[in-house]
NUMI-748139 format. One record per residue (C-alpha): residue in one letter; residue number from 1; x, y, z. Coordinates in nm, 3 decimals. Example, Ala and Ser with C-alpha at 12.3 -4.5 7.8 and 13.67 -1.06 7.14 Angstrom:
BEGIN
residuo,num,east,north,up
A,1,1.230,-0.450,0.780
S,2,1.367,-0.106,0.714
END
This chain:
BEGIN
residuo,num,east,north,up
M,1,-5.149,8.407,0.207
L,2,-5.126,8.234,0.546
P,3,-5.377,8.282,0.828
T,4,-5.266,8.424,1.164
F,5,-5.129,8.164,1.404
T,6,-5.223,8.164,1.772
L,7,-5.027,8.010,2.056
R,8,-5.268,7.860,2.311
Y,9,-5.114,7.515,2.359
V,10,-4.770,7.663,2.406
R,11,-4.907,7.859,2.703
L,12,-4.953,7.535,2.896
P,13,-4.670,7.429,3.131
A,14,-4.337,7.362,2.958
H,15,-4.341,6.988,3.037
F,16,-4.647,6.943,2.812
Y,17,-4.424,6.953,2.504
E,18,-4.076,6.993,2.364
R,19,-4.000,7.285,2.141
F,20,-3.891,7.156,1.803
V,21,-3.830,7.324,1.469
P,22,-3.902,7.100,1.165
V,23,-3.591,6.960,1.003
P,24,-3.551,7.102,0.649
V,25,-3.580,6.863,0.356
A,26,-3.366,6.848,0.046
S,27,-3.597,6.918,-0.246
P,28,-3.962,6.973,-0.153
Q,29,-4.238,6.952,-0.411
L,30,-4.604,7.025,-0.338
V,31,-4.807,6.733,-0.475
A,32,-5.148,6.799,-0.317
F,33,-5.313,7.109,-0.177
N,34,-5.664,7.116,-0.035
R,35,-5.793,7.453,-0.153
P,36,-6.146,7.423,-0.003
L,37,-5.997,7.344,0.338
A,38,-5.744,7.625,0.302
E,39,-6.029,7.867,0.231
E,40,-6.215,7.737,0.537
L,41,-5.905,7.794,0.751
G,42,-5.872,8.156,0.642
F,43,-5.597,8.133,0.381
D,44,-5.593,8.421,0.135
L,45,-5.608,8.218,-0.186
D,46,-5.603,8.532,-0.401
A,47,-5.249,8.577,-0.275
Y,48,-5.163,8.206,-0.302
D,49,-4.790,8.154,-0.351
A,50,-4.702,7.796,-0.449
A,51,-4.334,7.844,-0.362
L,52,-4.418,7.974,-0.014
A,53,-4.672,7.696,0.038
T,54,-4.412,7.435,-0.056
Q,55,-4.162,7.577,0.192
V,56,-4.415,7.598,0.476
F,57,-4.579,7.259,0.420
S,58,-4.242,7.085,0.395
G,59,-4.121,7.236,0.722
N,60,-3.843,7.433,0.551
R,61,-3.999,7.762,0.662
V,62,-4.179,7.828,0.990
P,63,-4.477,8.061,0.942
D,64,-4.472,8.396,1.116
G,65,-4.625,8.368,1.462
A,66,-4.588,7.990,1.485
E,67,-4.394,7.831,1.770
P,68,-4.343,7.469,1.663
L,69,-4.348,7.195,1.923
A,70,-4.374,6.820,1.970
M,71,-4.651,6.717,2.210
A,72,-4.591,6.482,2.501
Y,73,-4.820,6.184,2.554
A,74,-4.821,5.822,2.665
G,75,-5.052,5.538,2.564
H,76,-5.161,5.179,2.567
Q,77,-5.042,5.012,2.247
F,78,-5.225,4.685,2.189
G,79,-5.304,4.678,2.560
N,80,-4.948,4.747,2.679
F,81,-4.880,5.077,2.856
V,82,-4.590,5.288,2.728
P,83,-4.534,5.583,2.964
R,84,-4.356,5.807,2.713
L,85,-4.452,5.819,2.346
G,86,-4.509,6.173,2.221
D,87,-4.485,6.317,1.871
G,88,-4.202,6.115,1.724
R,89,-4.239,6.261,1.376
A,90,-4.512,6.523,1.411
V,91,-4.467,6.895,1.471
L,92,-4.749,7.120,1.586
L,93,-4.692,7.450,1.407
G,94,-4.969,7.618,1.603
E,95,-5.339,7.695,1.589
V,96,-5.547,7.913,1.361
T,97,-5.902,8.040,1.400
D,98,-6.104,7.938,1.096
R,99,-6.376,8.141,0.926
Q,100,-6.640,7.989,1.156
G,101,-6.449,8.097,1.465
R,102,-6.323,7.747,1.549
L,103,-5.971,7.690,1.675
R,104,-5.786,7.436,1.456
D,105,-5.442,7.276,1.493
I,106,-5.205,7.275,1.198
Q,107,-4.947,6.999,1.226
L,108,-4.673,6.862,1.003
K,109,-4.643,6.483,1.002
G,110,-4.300,6.366,0.893
G,111,-4.119,6.680,1.009
G,112,-3.804,6.510,1.138
R,113,-3.662,6.342,1.447
T,114,-3.806,6.497,1.763
P,115,-3.709,6.440,2.128
F,116,-3.984,6.174,2.133
S,117,-3.864,5.977,1.828
R,118,-3.718,5.691,2.034
G,119,-3.460,5.607,1.768
G,120,-3.689,5.661,1.469
D,121,-3.602,5.887,1.179
G,122,-3.900,6.121,1.224
R,123,-3.988,6.098,0.857
A,124,-4.287,5.963,0.665
P,125,-4.302,5.764,0.342
L,126,-4.513,5.900,0.057
G,127,-4.756,5.607,0.059
P,128,-4.885,5.651,0.416
V,129,-4.904,6.029,0.365
L,130,-5.125,5.989,0.059
R,131,-5.329,5.715,0.229
E,132,-5.410,5.950,0.517
Y,133,-5.488,6.229,0.271
L,134,-5.732,6.014,0.076
V,135,-5.901,5.841,0.367
S,136,-5.932,6.142,0.599
E,137,-6.085,6.355,0.323
A,138,-6.318,6.069,0.227
M,139,-6.430,6.043,0.589
H,140,-6.498,6.417,0.592
A,141,-6.702,6.388,0.271
M,142,-6.907,6.114,0.440
A,143,-6.975,6.353,0.733
I,144,-6.768,6.153,0.982
P,145,-6.572,6.370,1.230
T,146,-6.206,6.347,1.136
T,147,-5.872,6.517,1.118
R,148,-5.818,6.652,0.769
A,149,-5.541,6.681,0.511
L,150,-5.436,7.028,0.398
A,151,-5.130,6.943,0.190
A,152,-4.880,6.675,0.091
V,153,-4.520,6.752,-0.006
T,154,-4.255,6.514,-0.133
T,155,-3.913,6.575,0.020
G,156,-3.669,6.462,-0.248
E,157,-3.531,6.214,0.004
R,158,-3.580,5.842,0.062
V,159,-3.699,5.680,0.383
V,160,-3.654,5.314,0.465
R,161,-3.930,5.101,0.613
R,162,-3.962,4.759,0.455
I,163,-3.791,4.901,0.146
P,164,-3.659,5.248,0.050
E,165,-3.952,5.473,-0.040
P,166,-3.998,5.838,-0.140
G,167,-4.027,6.066,0.161
A,168,-4.315,6.307,0.220
V,169,-4.471,6.543,0.473
L,170,-4.843,6.565,0.546
T,171,-5.002,6.882,0.678
R,172,-5.281,6.770,0.909
V,173,-5.563,6.982,1.051
A,174,-5.750,6.888,1.369
A,175,-5.977,7.035,1.632
S,176,-5.677,6.944,1.847
H,177,-5.427,6.661,1.878
I,178,-5.497,6.592,2.248
R,179,-5.546,6.222,2.310
V,180,-5.642,5.987,2.590
G,181,-5.269,5.917,2.597
T,182,-5.201,6.283,2.675
F,183,-5.393,6.242,3.001
Q,184,-5.211,5.914,3.065
Y,185,-4.875,6.089,3.032
F,186,-4.944,6.308,3.336
A,187,-5.136,6.047,3.533
G,188,-4.845,5.806,3.494
R,189,-4.618,6.063,3.656
G,190,-4.857,6.143,3.938
D,191,-4.874,6.500,3.809
I,192,-5.213,6.611,3.938
D,193,-5.151,6.976,3.859
G,194,-5.066,6.883,3.502
L,195,-5.381,6.671,3.476
R,196,-5.596,6.956,3.602
A,197,-5.435,7.205,3.363
L,198,-5.489,6.964,3.072
A,199,-5.850,6.889,3.166
D,200,-5.928,7.259,3.202
H,201,-5.769,7.326,2.862
V,202,-5.975,7.050,2.699
I,203,-6.294,7.182,2.857
E,204,-6.221,7.534,2.738
R,205,-6.136,7.421,2.387
H,206,-6.378,7.135,2.319
Y,207,-6.650,7.138,2.585
P,208,-6.703,7.503,2.681
Q,209,-7.051,7.425,2.809
L,210,-6.876,7.268,3.110
Q,211,-6.697,7.590,3.208
P,212,-6.835,7.739,3.530
E,213,-6.906,8.076,3.372
L,214,-7.119,7.910,3.102
A,215,-7.285,7.645,3.316
D,216,-7.630,7.674,3.467
T,217,-7.685,7.768,3.833
E,218,-7.738,7.407,3.935
H,219,-7.397,7.313,3.791
L,220,-7.226,7.603,3.967
N,221,-7.342,7.471,4.303
R,222,-7.195,7.126,4.244
P,223,-6.850,7.014,4.367
E,224,-6.558,7.079,4.129
G,225,-6.523,6.707,4.063
E,226,-6.857,6.708,3.884
R,227,-6.702,6.912,3.604
Y,228,-6.437,6.648,3.537
L,229,-6.691,6.369,3.561
A,230,-6.899,6.561,3.307
L,231,-6.589,6.584,3.086
L,232,-6.556,6.205,3.091
E,233,-6.922,6.170,3.000
A,234,-6.893,6.424,2.717
V,235,-6.586,6.254,2.566
Q,236,-6.766,5.920,2.594
A,237,-7.072,6.053,2.411
R,238,-6.864,6.177,2.118
Q,239,-6.660,5.858,2.099
A,240,-6.967,5.635,2.095
A,241,-7.117,5.841,1.813
L,242,-6.790,5.841,1.619
I,243,-6.738,5.465,1.629
A,244,-7.101,5.405,1.532
R,245,-7.054,5.628,1.227
W,246,-6.724,5.457,1.138
M,247,-6.891,5.121,1.143
G,248,-7.177,5.250,0.934
V,249,-6.937,5.279,0.639
G,250,-6.739,4.961,0.712
F,251,-6.432,5.146,0.842
I,252,-6.170,4.960,1.045
H,253,-5.928,5.193,1.223
G,254,-5.662,4.930,1.271
V,255,-5.473,5.084,1.566
M,256,-5.722,5.197,1.829
N,257,-5.450,5.250,2.087
T,258,-5.520,5.510,2.355
D,259,-5.262,5.741,2.196
N,260,-5.473,5.733,1.878
M,261,-5.801,5.831,2.044
S,262,-5.870,6.203,2.026
V,263,-6.064,6.357,2.313
S,264,-6.231,6.595,2.066
G,265,-6.422,6.308,1.904
E,266,-6.242,6.314,1.569
T,267,-6.093,6.019,1.385
L,268,-5.718,6.039,1.449
D,269,-5.437,5.857,1.265
F,270,-5.495,5.652,0.951
G,271,-5.200,5.412,0.955
P,272,-5.318,5.058,0.871
C,273,-5.683,5.155,0.837
A,274,-5.901,4.991,0.573
F,275,-6.260,4.946,0.460
M,276,-6.437,4.613,0.481
E,277,-6.586,4.469,0.163
A,278,-6.753,4.129,0.226
Y,279,-6.927,4.173,0.560
D,280,-6.762,3.986,0.847
P,281,-6.723,4.139,1.195
R,282,-6.394,3.949,1.239
T,283,-6.230,4.139,0.953
V,284,-5.876,4.264,1.021
F,285,-5.633,4.425,0.778
S,286,-5.356,4.570,0.998
S,287,-5.031,4.379,0.961
I,288,-4.946,4.443,1.327
D,289,-5.284,4.331,1.469
E,290,-5.200,3.962,1.473
G,291,-5.459,3.875,1.738
G,292,-5.747,4.072,1.587
R,293,-5.773,4.306,1.886
Y,294,-5.896,4.587,1.661
A,295,-6.114,4.382,1.426
Y,296,-6.423,4.554,1.284
G,297,-6.662,4.403,1.537
N,298,-6.432,4.467,1.834
Q,299,-6.422,4.844,1.786
P,300,-6.714,4.931,2.018
G,301,-6.563,4.734,2.307
I,302,-6.220,4.885,2.249
G,303,-6.380,5.228,2.258
Q,304,-6.513,5.151,2.606
W,305,-6.177,5.007,2.715
N,306,-5.999,5.325,2.605
L,307,-6.254,5.540,2.785
A,308,-6.196,5.340,3.101
R,309,-5.829,5.430,3.075
L,310,-5.928,5.797,3.045
A,311,-6.150,5.758,3.351
E,312,-5.855,5.621,3.549
T,313,-5.653,5.934,3.479
L,314,-5.936,6.163,3.594
L,315,-5.999,5.989,3.929
P,316,-5.793,6.236,4.140
L,317,-5.989,6.523,3.987
I,318,-6.331,6.361,4.027
D,319,-6.311,6.298,4.401
A,320,-6.041,6.306,4.669
D,321,-6.185,5.980,4.803
Q,322,-6.054,5.722,4.557
E,323,-6.332,5.473,4.622
Q,324,-6.591,5.739,4.557
A,325,-6.408,5.853,4.244
I,326,-6.394,5.496,4.111
A,327,-6.764,5.438,4.182
R,328,-6.867,5.761,4.008
A,329,-6.645,5.707,3.705
T,330,-6.757,5.345,3.676
Q,331,-7.120,5.457,3.660
V,332,-7.033,5.669,3.356
I,333,-6.832,5.397,3.180
E,334,-7.109,5.144,3.235
T,335,-7.349,5.360,3.036
Y,336,-7.128,5.329,2.726
P,337,-7.275,5.007,2.576
G,338,-7.628,5.146,2.585
R,339,-7.513,5.478,2.443
F,340,-7.322,5.307,2.163
E,341,-7.612,5.079,2.073
A,342,-7.842,5.381,2.051
E,343,-7.595,5.559,1.822
K,344,-7.547,5.248,1.608
L,345,-7.920,5.197,1.575
A,346,-7.968,5.559,1.469
V,347,-7.702,5.515,1.199
M,348,-7.851,5.188,1.078
R,349,-8.208,5.319,1.075
A,350,-8.095,5.597,0.843
K,351,-7.918,5.345,0.620
L,352,-8.238,5.141,0.598
G,353,-8.463,5.438,0.524
L,354,-8.633,5.440,0.863
T,355,-8.723,5.761,1.043
G,356,-8.968,5.620,1.296
E,357,-8.856,5.407,1.588
E,358,-8.998,5.062,1.658
A,359,-8.894,4.804,1.915
G,360,-8.798,4.546,1.653
D,361,-8.561,4.769,1.455
G,362,-8.247,4.645,1.628
E,363,-8.331,4.283,1.551
L,364,-8.409,4.381,1.191
V,365,-8.062,4.532,1.158
D,366,-7.893,4.229,1.316
S,367,-8.080,3.993,1.083
L,368,-7.964,4.186,0.780
L,369,-7.602,4.171,0.895
E,370,-7.635,3.796,0.953
A,371,-7.771,3.754,0.600
M,372,-7.487,3.962,0.461
Q,373,-7.229,3.755,0.646
A,374,-7.387,3.428,0.532
G,375,-7.391,3.552,0.173
R,376,-7.048,3.724,0.184
A,377,-7.217,4.034,0.047
D,378,-7.028,4.357,-0.003
F,379,-7.114,4.593,0.284
T,380,-7.122,4.919,0.087
L,381,-7.297,4.790,-0.225
T,382,-7.563,4.605,-0.026
F,383,-7.683,4.917,0.152
R,384,-7.656,5.128,-0.161
Q,385,-7.855,4.877,-0.366
L,386,-8.121,4.857,-0.096
G,387,-8.198,5.218,-0.179
D,388,-8.280,5.116,-0.535
V,389,-8.493,4.828,-0.405
A,390,-8.682,5.073,-0.184
A,391,-8.773,5.271,-0.496
S,392,-8.864,4.970,-0.711
A,393,-8.890,4.593,-0.666
E,394,-8.739,4.561,-1.015
A,395,-8.399,4.640,-0.861
E,396,-8.409,4.331,-0.638
P,397,-8.228,4.092,-0.880
V,398,-7.922,4.321,-0.880
L,399,-7.918,4.311,-0.500
L,400,-7.945,3.933,-0.492
E,401,-7.642,3.903,-0.721
L,402,-7.430,4.046,-0.437
F,403,-7.504,3.737,-0.222
E,404,-7.347,3.394,-0.256
R,405,-7.652,3.263,-0.065
S,406,-7.971,3.450,-0.138
E,407,-8.228,3.270,0.080
P,408,-8.154,3.465,0.403
I,409,-8.166,3.803,0.231
Q,410,-8.488,3.721,0.048
A,411,-8.655,3.632,0.376
W,412,-8.523,3.951,0.530
L,413,-8.649,4.168,0.242
A,414,-9.006,4.066,0.314
R,415,-8.972,4.182,0.675
W,416,-8.805,4.508,0.571
R,417,-9.083,4.589,0.324
E,418,-9.340,4.537,0.598
R,419,-9.145,4.777,0.817
L,420,-9.112,5.036,0.538
A,421,-9.487,5.023,0.483
R,422,-9.527,5.185,0.824
E,423,-9.307,5.482,0.726
A,424,-9.494,5.801,0.640
A,425,-9.311,5.851,0.310
E,426,-9.339,5.751,-0.054
P,427,-9.089,5.497,-0.196
D,428,-8.897,5.760,-0.394
E,429,-8.851,5.972,-0.082
I,430,-8.731,5.673,0.119
A,431,-8.486,5.586,-0.159
R,432,-8.360,5.944,-0.168
R,433,-8.294,5.938,0.206
M,434,-8.113,5.607,0.180
R,435,-7.886,5.728,-0.099
A,436,-7.794,6.026,0.118
A,437,-7.700,5.789,0.403
N,438,-7.523,5.515,0.204
P,439,-7.213,5.609,0.006
R,440,-7.163,5.463,-0.338
Y,441,-6.789,5.527,-0.328
I,442,-6.554,5.449,-0.040
P,443,-6.171,5.428,-0.034
R,444,-6.161,5.065,-0.140
N,445,-5.830,4.914,-0.039
H,446,-5.721,4.803,-0.383
R,447,-5.795,5.145,-0.533
V,448,-5.600,5.319,-0.260
Q,449,-5.308,5.081,-0.308
E,450,-5.322,5.133,-0.684
A,451,-5.292,5.509,-0.630
L,452,-5.007,5.475,-0.380
T,453,-4.808,5.237,-0.601
A,454,-4.838,5.473,-0.898
A,455,-4.737,5.770,-0.681
D,456,-4.422,5.590,-0.566
D,457,-4.335,5.560,-0.935
G,458,-4.396,5.931,-0.991
D,459,-4.748,5.908,-1.137
L,460,-5.001,6.105,-0.931
G,461,-5.282,6.061,-1.184
P,462,-5.454,5.770,-1.003
F,463,-5.430,5.959,-0.673
E,464,-5.591,6.270,-0.820
T,465,-5.869,6.071,-0.984
L,466,-5.943,5.879,-0.666
R,467,-5.936,6.198,-0.462
E,468,-6.196,6.350,-0.693
V,469,-6.419,6.039,-0.680
L,470,-6.407,6.027,-0.301
S,471,-6.493,6.394,-0.266
R,472,-6.851,6.308,-0.377
P,473,-6.912,5.968,-0.215
F,474,-7.295,5.978,-0.232
D,475,-7.325,6.093,-0.594
E,476,-7.363,5.881,-0.904
Q,477,-7.055,5.954,-1.116
P,478,-7.106,5.831,-1.474
G,479,-6.792,5.680,-1.621
R,480,-6.645,5.598,-1.281
E,481,-6.858,5.297,-1.195
E,482,-6.552,5.075,-1.151
Y,483,-6.452,5.275,-0.842
A,484,-6.766,5.147,-0.669
L,485,-6.682,4.781,-0.725
P,486,-6.510,4.552,-0.475
A,487,-6.174,4.404,-0.556
A,488,-6.147,4.107,-0.786
P,489,-5.968,3.811,-0.622
S,490,-5.640,3.909,-0.791
E,491,-5.674,4.270,-0.667
Q,492,-5.751,4.209,-0.302
V,493,-5.540,4.391,-0.043
L,494,-5.545,4.176,0.270
R,495,-5.278,4.357,0.475
T,496,-5.220,4.725,0.543
F,497,-4.916,4.884,0.708
C,498,-4.877,5.179,0.941
G,499,-4.570,5.339,0.780
T,500,-4.400,5.440,1.105
END
């Protein structure tokens, strides 16, 4: 049933990780299994064995060929550097090669107290496990690069956070779990050999075009430091694109610490994440983000800040002359704002039905967002309804109902229609494109909380229904219209929690 595990990360020097076998749980029960992802990973579903799956995904049985370990890393948490974090409750079982030939990590989250737990219990409550399952799979369905959820297992045990809660284990799949904080771990120790080994591993795994044997002749003749500078630039490009796509669906990560930023360009860790409803760039949900450091509108700047921390770790590899290394890395980091704005504008053009590029498009986008903020309009519904307006002016009254103040949006609509008139497409085609770029269904916070509360009480029905809705975010789903609606005042979820 299981695919063949490979052991590439474990071949890195021993101080990159601590070997750790998951701690068995009392009474595991498989409550969610992602069959399409399992098929993609190379599982033999014709030989699917639910009992074996439960044992493996709970950590009670280590798959043949796996060599479990907890990864070492450091990180800036809310701007404060912690030199030793590491997998405090996560266990990397190993890697598998999927049916497309891609190497993928398979990790258990909640697998027990590791050498990096720092006094924690190493376990995970059911609520955060199911939150990550729902949100990560919704992100995937919206074509946003992300880690994914393969399975969720309840443990038959209780864990205590604010209150005692059912315990669970999440099986997470990623291109890798290497973070900016992984580089910081070795840089903080002055371990240049470790940094070089890590950078070479990341290049081989995620950016093979930078390997000397695959590079062009011009690249081969450059100093070695160019390769590591190119790595910084490649990571930056993926991160700018990722954050732009997050923001295009109103996603707020909540804990954009450097230990939560994957160098592969995938969304990593879904603790206190949430989705904005009424548009306001100051929106924060995370209970631990008291100063709004990771508010919706701050995410681009935090992305650059995190990349600057990555650049600091790579300086010894970029150039032996520190001043030269700083100057060269700074040149890369300074290109980030322009790169991000280009990515954001590409996302927003698609959301507005624009395929051509005009100089005033950025200002058109900004004016819409200002109108949405003034009218406290729902982010997701506004863009979705604009698709209907593109097809027919008769849909405009429904759009206007989303705004507490309609004058700014009415003025904006006139400008948008003038811009659409210069598109070489019929209204129905523009509307079709917009519906493919603007989800109707997102993991609205109150719906997620409703599913988690029911699951804590033993009812997985709301979770299963929401999972099915979110698997087709761009489709009209008759009978499920309520899942597209924002929370009523009595349903609003204003704070989310990380669960660690």
